[in-house]
C-alpha positions as CSV (number, residue, x, y, z in Angstrom):
1,M,0.0,0.0,-0.1
2,R,2.8,2.6,0.9
3,R,4.7,1.7,-2.3
4,L,1.6,2.3,-4.2
5,A,0.9,5.5,-2.6
6,I,4.4,6.9,-3.4
7,A,4.2,5.8,-6.8
8,I,0.9,7.9,-7.1
9,V,2.6,10.6,-5.4
10,S,5.4,10.6,-8.0
11,G,2.8,10.5,-10.9
12,V,0.8,13.4,-9.6
13,L,3.8,15.5,-8.8
14,A,5.5,14.8,-12.3
15,A,2.2,16.0,-13.8
16,T,1.1,18.9,-11.9
17,L,3.5,20.6,-9.4
18,T,5.3,23.9,-10.8
19,S,3.4,24.9,-3.7
20,A,15.0,44.4,21.8
21,P,17.9,45.9,20.2
22,F,20.9,43.3,20.1
23,L,23.4,44.1,22.7
24,P,26.9,42.6,22.1
25,S,28.3,43.7,25.5
26,A,25.6,41.7,27.3
27,A,27.2,38.6,29.2
28,A,26.5,35.0,27.9
29,G,24.5,33.0,30.2
30,T,22.5,35.8,31.9
31,G,19.6,35.5,29.9
32,G,20.4,38.5,27.7
33,Q,22.0,38.5,24.4
34,G,25.4,37.1,24.9
35,G,27.3,38.8,21.8
36,S,29.3,37.3,19.0
37,A,31.3,34.3,18.7
38,V,33.5,32.6,16.3
39,A,33.6,28.7,16.2
40,P,37.1,27.0,15.7
41,D,36.0,26.3,12.1
42,G,35.5,29.9,11.5
43,S,31.6,29.9,11.5
44,R,30.4,33.0,13.2
45,I,27.4,35.7,13.4
46,V,28.6,38.2,10.9
47,N,25.6,40.5,11.3
48,T,22.6,41.1,13.6
49,R,19.3,43.2,12.5
50,A,16.6,44.0,15.1
51,D,13.4,43.7,13.8
52,G,11.1,45.1,16.5
53,D,11.5,44.9,20.0
54,R,11.9,40.9,20.2
55,H,12.8,39.8,16.7
56,L,16.3,39.5,15.3
57,V,17.5,38.6,11.8
58,L,21.1,37.0,11.9
59,T,23.5,36.5,9.2
60,V,25.5,33.4,9.9
61,F,28.7,32.3,8.0
62,C,28.8,28.5,7.8
63,A,32.2,27.3,7.3
64,A,31.3,23.8,6.2
65,M,29.4,25.3,3.2
66,N,31.6,28.5,3.1
67,S,28.2,30.5,2.7
68,E,26.0,32.9,4.6
69,F,22.8,32.2,5.6
70,T,19.7,33.9,7.4
71,V,18.6,32.8,10.8
72,E,15.3,34.5,12.0
73,V,14.9,34.7,15.8
74,Q,12.0,35.3,18.3
75,R,13.2,36.2,21.8
76,P,10.9,35.1,24.8
77,A,9.2,37.9,26.5
78,D,11.4,37.4,29.7
79,V,15.2,36.9,29.2
80,S,16.1,37.5,32.9
81,V,17.3,34.0,32.9
82,P,18.7,31.7,30.1
83,R,15.9,30.1,28.0
84,P,15.7,27.0,25.9
85,V,15.6,27.2,21.9
86,L,13.2,25.7,19.6
87,Y,14.7,25.3,16.3
88,L,11.7,25.4,13.6
89,L,12.4,23.9,10.1
90,S,10.6,24.7,6.9
91,G,9.7,22.3,4.3
92,G,11.2,21.7,0.7
93,S,11.6,25.3,0.0
94,G,14.1,25.7,2.9
95,G,12.0,28.6,4.4
96,K,12.6,31.1,1.5
97,G,9.8,32.8,0.0
98,P,6.2,32.4,1.3
99,A,6.4,28.5,2.3
100,S,7.7,29.3,5.9
101,W,6.5,29.2,9.4
102,D,6.4,33.0,9.4
103,H,4.6,33.6,6.7
104,E,1.9,30.6,6.6
105,T,1.3,29.9,10.3
106,H,0.6,31.8,13.5
107,A,3.6,30.1,15.1
108,G,5.3,33.5,16.3
109,D,1.9,34.6,18.0
110,F,1.5,31.0,19.7
111,L,5.1,30.9,21.0
112,A,5.0,34.6,21.9
113,D,4.2,33.9,25.6
114,K,6.4,31.0,26.1
115,D,9.8,31.2,27.7
116,I,11.7,29.9,24.8
117,N,13.7,31.3,21.9
118,V,12.3,30.3,18.5
119,V,15.2,30.1,15.8
120,Q,14.1,29.4,12.3
121,P,17.2,28.9,9.9
122,V,16.5,29.9,6.2
123,G,18.1,28.0,3.4
124,G,18.8,24.2,2.7
125,A,15.7,24.0,-0.1
126,A,15.6,20.3,-1.1
127,S,18.7,19.3,1.0
128,Y,17.0,17.2,3.6
129,Y,19.3,19.3,6.0
130,A,21.7,16.5,5.3
131,D,25.6,16.4,4.8
132,W,25.7,15.2,1.1
133,R,28.4,12.9,0.0
134,A,29.3,15.0,-3.0
135,P,28.9,18.6,-4.4
136,D,25.6,18.9,-6.3
137,P,25.9,20.8,-9.8
138,L,23.0,22.9,-8.8
139,L,22.9,22.9,-5.2
140,G,26.7,23.1,-4.5
141,V,28.2,21.9,-1.1
142,V,25.4,20.7,1.1
143,K,26.3,20.3,4.7
144,W,23.5,21.1,6.4
145,K,23.9,18.8,9.3
146,T,27.0,20.1,10.1
147,Y,25.7,23.6,10.1
148,L,22.6,22.8,12.2
149,T,24.0,20.4,14.7
150,E,27.7,21.7,15.2
151,E,28.2,25.1,13.9
152,L,24.9,27.2,14.5
153,P,23.7,25.9,17.9
154,P,27.0,27.0,20.1
155,L,26.6,30.5,18.2
156,I,23.0,30.6,19.1
157,D,23.8,29.7,22.6
158,V,26.2,32.6,23.0
159,A,24.4,35.1,21.0
160,L,21.0,34.5,22.9
161,G,22.2,33.9,26.1
162,A,20.5,30.4,26.1
163,N,20.7,27.5,28.4
164,G,21.7,24.7,26.1
165,V,18.5,23.1,26.0
166,N,17.0,22.7,22.6
167,A,13.9,21.1,21.0
168,I,13.5,20.9,17.2
169,A,10.4,20.6,14.9
170,G,9.9,20.3,11.1
171,V,7.2,19.8,8.5
172,S,7.2,17.8,5.1
173,M,10.8,17.5,4.1
174,S,12.1,18.4,7.6
175,G,9.6,16.2,9.1
176,T,12.4,13.6,8.2
177,S,15.3,15.6,9.0
178,V,14.1,16.4,12.5
179,L,14.2,12.8,13.2
180,Q,17.5,12.5,11.6
181,L,19.6,15.1,13.3
182,P,19.0,13.8,17.0
183,I,20.1,10.6,15.9
184,A,23.1,11.8,14.3
185,E,23.9,14.1,17.2
186,P,22.8,12.7,20.5
187,G,22.3,15.0,23.5
188,L,21.7,18.2,21.3
189,Y,17.8,17.9,21.5
190,R,15.4,17.0,24.2
191,A,12.1,17.0,22.3
192,V,11.3,16.6,18.7
193,A,8.1,17.2,16.8
194,A,7.7,15.8,13.2
195,Y,4.7,16.8,11.2
196,S,3.8,15.2,7.9
197,G,7.3,13.7,7.6
198,C,8.6,10.2,6.0
199,A,11.0,8.7,8.2
200,Q,11.6,5.6,6.2
201,I,13.9,6.6,3.5
202,S,16.2,3.5,2.5
203,D,13.7,1.4,1.1
204,P,12.7,1.6,-2.6
205,A,9.6,3.5,-2.1
206,G,11.4,5.9,0.5
207,Q,14.2,6.5,-1.9
208,S,11.7,7.3,-4.6
209,F,10.0,9.8,-2.4
210,V,13.4,11.4,-1.4
211,R,14.7,11.6,-5.1
212,L,11.4,13.2,-6.1
213,T,11.5,15.9,-3.5
214,V,15.3,16.7,-4.4
215,A,14.8,16.9,-8.1
216,Y,11.8,19.1,-7.9
217,S,14.5,21.8,-7.0
218,G,16.8,20.6,-9.7
219,G,19.1,18.4,-7.3
220,D,20.3,15.2,-7.8
221,A,19.9,12.6,-4.5
222,E,22.6,10.4,-6.0
223,N,25.0,13.3,-4.6
224,M,23.2,13.4,-1.3
225,Y,23.1,9.4,-0.2
226,G,24.5,7.8,-3.5
227,P,22.9,5.2,-5.6
228,P,20.0,2.8,-4.3
229,D,22.6,0.2,-2.7
230,D,24.8,2.9,-1.0
231,P,24.8,2.1,2.7
232,L,24.6,5.8,3.4
233,W,20.7,5.6,2.7
234,A,20.2,3.1,5.6
235,A,22.8,5.2,7.7
236,N,20.4,8.0,7.5
237,D,17.4,6.3,7.9
238,P,15.5,7.3,11.1
239,Y,13.1,4.1,10.8
240,V,16.3,1.8,10.5
241,N,18.0,3.9,13.3
242,A,14.8,4.4,15.3
243,A,16.9,3.4,18.6
244,G,18.7,6.4,18.5
245,L,15.5,8.4,19.5
246,R,15.0,6.7,22.8
247,G,15.0,9.2,25.8
248,L,13.4,12.0,23.5
249,D,10.1,13.5,24.0
250,L,8.4,12.6,20.6
251,Y,5.7,14.0,18.6
252,L,4.5,12.6,15.3
253,S,1.4,13.6,13.2
254,S,-0.1,13.3,9.8
255,G,-3.5,13.7,8.1
256,N,-4.8,11.0,5.8
257,G,-5.2,13.1,2.7
258,L,-8.9,13.7,2.9
259,P,-10.0,17.2,2.6
260,G,-10.7,19.0,5.9
261,P,-11.3,22.5,7.2
262,Y,-8.6,24.2,5.6
263,D,-9.2,22.8,2.1
264,T,-11.6,25.6,0.9
265,T,-11.4,28.8,-0.7
266,R,-12.4,30.3,2.6
267,D,-9.2,29.3,4.1
268,R,-6.8,32.2,4.6
269,H,-4.1,30.5,2.5
270,L,-6.4,30.2,-0.5
271,V,-8.7,33.2,-0.4
272,D,-6.8,35.0,-2.9
273,A,-5.4,32.0,-4.8
274,G,-8.5,30.8,-6.7
275,V,-10.1,27.3,-7.3
276,G,-7.1,25.9,-8.9
277,A,-4.9,26.4,-6.0
278,L,-7.4,24.7,-3.9
279,A,-7.9,21.8,-6.7
280,N,-4.0,21.4,-6.4
281,Q,-3.9,21.2,-2.4
282,I,-6.7,18.5,-2.7
283,V,-5.3,16.6,-5.3
284,V,-1.6,16.8,-5.0
285,G,-1.6,17.6,-1.3
286,G,-4.3,15.0,-0.5
287,V,-2.0,12.2,-2.2
288,I,1.2,13.3,-0.5
289,E,-0.5,13.3,2.7
290,A,-1.8,10.0,2.3
291,A,1.5,8.8,1.6
292,V,3.2,10.3,4.5
293,D,0.2,9.0,6.6
294,H,1.6,5.4,5.9
295,C,5.2,6.7,6.6
296,T,4.1,7.9,10.0
297,R,2.0,4.9,10.9
298,A,5.1,2.6,10.0
299,M,7.4,4.8,12.4
300,A,4.8,4.7,14.9
301,H,4.8,0.8,15.0
302,R,8.7,0.9,14.7
303,L,8.9,3.1,18.0
304,A,6.3,0.9,19.6
305,E,8.4,-2.1,18.7
306,L,11.4,-0.7,20.3
307,N,9.4,0.3,23.5
308,I,10.2,4.1,22.8
309,P,7.3,6.1,24.1
310,A,5.8,8.8,21.6
311,T,2.9,10.9,21.0
312,V,1.5,10.2,17.7
313,E,-1.6,12.0,16.1
314,L,-3.2,10.3,13.1
315,R,-5.9,12.7,12.0
316,P,-9.1,11.6,10.2
317,Y,-8.5,14.2,7.4
318,G,-6.1,16.6,6.4
319,T,-4.1,17.4,3.1
320,H,-0.2,18.3,3.0
321,S,-0.8,22.0,3.8
322,W,0.4,24.9,6.1
323,G,-3.2,25.2,8.0
324,Y,-2.8,21.7,9.3
325,W,0.9,22.2,10.5
326,D,-0.1,25.3,12.2
327,D,-2.5,23.3,14.2
328,E,-0.1,20.7,14.8
329,L,2.5,23.0,16.3
330,A,-0.1,24.0,19.0
331,A,-1.0,20.5,19.5
332,S,2.6,19.3,20.0
333,W,3.6,22.0,22.4
334,P,2.9,20.0,25.6
335,V,5.5,17.4,24.4
336,L,8.3,20.0,23.2
337,A,7.4,22.2,26.4
338,H,8.1,18.9,28.6
339,G,11.1,18.1,26.8
340,V,13.1,21.2,27.6
341,G,11.5,21.8,31.1
342,L,8.9,24.5,30.3
343,P,5.2,24.5,31.6
344,A,2.6,23.3,28.8
C-alpha cells in the first residue's frame, strides 16, 4: 500500500507541481544576548539586525558550506534568565519565500508568551538538511547537518544567552530531518516534533520519495546518499536507526489525505489563490499526505516495537498544507515544552 501511495505521488507531482536591540556587550549565560562568537572552524554571526522589540535577523557564516545564511529569531518576553531554544525547520523550500513558518502560520503569535527562543534557519531547499556525499551541480556543497548540529547551536547559545536545552520541529521534508538530526548528534535535542514527514527513506519507496523531492528543486539525490544500494541511505534512515531516538520527547503527526477544514477557498491560505490552487491542494496535497500517513504509521509501529514512547496523532482528514501544520505546532507544544523543562 505504501509503495503504491508513493508511486501515485510521483505520478501526480510529475504531472502537476510547478506549492529589543541586540546588545553584543551583554554577558552570555545571563539570559540576555551574549554577543558574537567565532567557532574554531570559523563559523560566526556576521550581522545582527533588530526587527522589532523581540525579533532578530541574523546572518551566519557557515564554514562547512562557505556560505552565509539568514537565521530568524524570536526572543522570549522574559530574558532575565537563560531560556531554551526551539529550532523550527521549514519544508522543501528551506523557508525561502512564502512557504515558511513566519508567512504561513501563527507560530510566532502562539509562541510569543512561551519562555523559549524560537530560531528559524533559512535555506537548505531540497537538501533534507543532510550532509551530502558530493557537491551537487545545482545545489553546490550541501552540509546542512554539520551547520545545524555543530556550527549554529553554540553560536545561538552565546548570542542569545540560551541555556543549552534544545527542541526541534519540522514539516514535510524537514519532518524527516528532525528525526535524523537527533540521531546524528545525541544529546543536542531534548524534544522532537515531526509533522507530515516520512522517516523510512532507505527502502525503494522511500528513496523514490526523497529523489522526487530533491529533483523538484533541480538537485540529484545521488549526490546526497549515492545509488540505491549505497549504505548511506540506511545509515541516515530514522526508521532503521530509531533506537537513537530513545529518551527524547517525541511527537509525530499526519493527516490522511482527505479534505478537511483548511481545504476550502475560505481558508486564509487560499482566499486569494483561486480554485486552481484549491484543486492542487486537494489532489496533490491529498495524495502526498496519504503517503506520509503510511510513513507515520510505520514509524509509530517501529517505535512501539522498540518500546520508545511517542505521542502520535493520526488525523481523520488533512492534506499536505500549512493550515494543518499550524494546528500541529500548538498540539505538539505540551510534548516540546516537557522536553525542555517548560510548563505546557
